C-alpha positions, 0 to 999 in steps of 0.5 A, spaced: 238 608 889 245 612 887 246 608 882 240 608 879 238 615 879 242 621 875 241 625 881 238 623 888 238 628 893 238 626 900 235 631 905 232 631 912 225 630 911 221 639 911 229 641 910 229 647 907 235 647 903 234 640 901 227 644 897 232 649 895 236 644 892 230 641 888 228 647 885 234 651 883 235 643 879 227 644 877 228 650 875 235 648 870 230 642 867 233 637 872 228 632 876 232 630 881 230 623 886 229 626 893 230 621 899 227 624 905 230 621 912 226 621 918 230 622 925 231 615 926 233 612 920 239 619 920 245 614 921 244 608 918 243 612 911 249 615 913 252 609 913 249 606 906 252 613 903 259 611 907 260 604 903 258 607 896 263 612 897 268 607 899 266 602 893 267 608 888 273 611 892 276 611 885 271 614 881 271 620 888 277 622 887 275 629 889 271 626 895 277 625 901 277 618 905 275 622 911 269 625 908 263 624 911 256 626 907 252 631 911 244 633 909 243 634 905 247 632 900 247 631 892 250 626 888 250 627 880 251 620 877 253 616 882 258 620 886 258 624 892 257 632 889 256 635 896 251 640 899 247 646 897 254 651 898 257 648 892 251 646 887 250 654 888 258 654 887 258 650 880 251 653 878 254 660 879 261 658 876 257 654 869 260 648 871 254 645 874 250 644 866 255 641 863 257 635 869 249 635 869 249 633 862 255 628 863 251 624 867 245 625 863 241 629 868 239 633 863 240 634 854 240 640 853 
């Protein structure tokens, strides 16, 4: 799913932070894929995301080898971007829209 979607959010079912991330992206004109994780799936999904990060380590230069995704996590263009704090910081600084355009999630 990570490699098939320009933007995908992973969050715990009913997570308000994931909802806030989705609303911000929708406001910008991006329709992110959202995967809500049930409590019994949490560790398995984190392990799968770690495998993806390790496979794409050369592309994810800003993600350290010891980095472990947490909920909510957002991937842009198949690369781990981060959570709500990083999304808000990128939006406020003006870096978010160019990243979304580069990933093919935004056309304007």
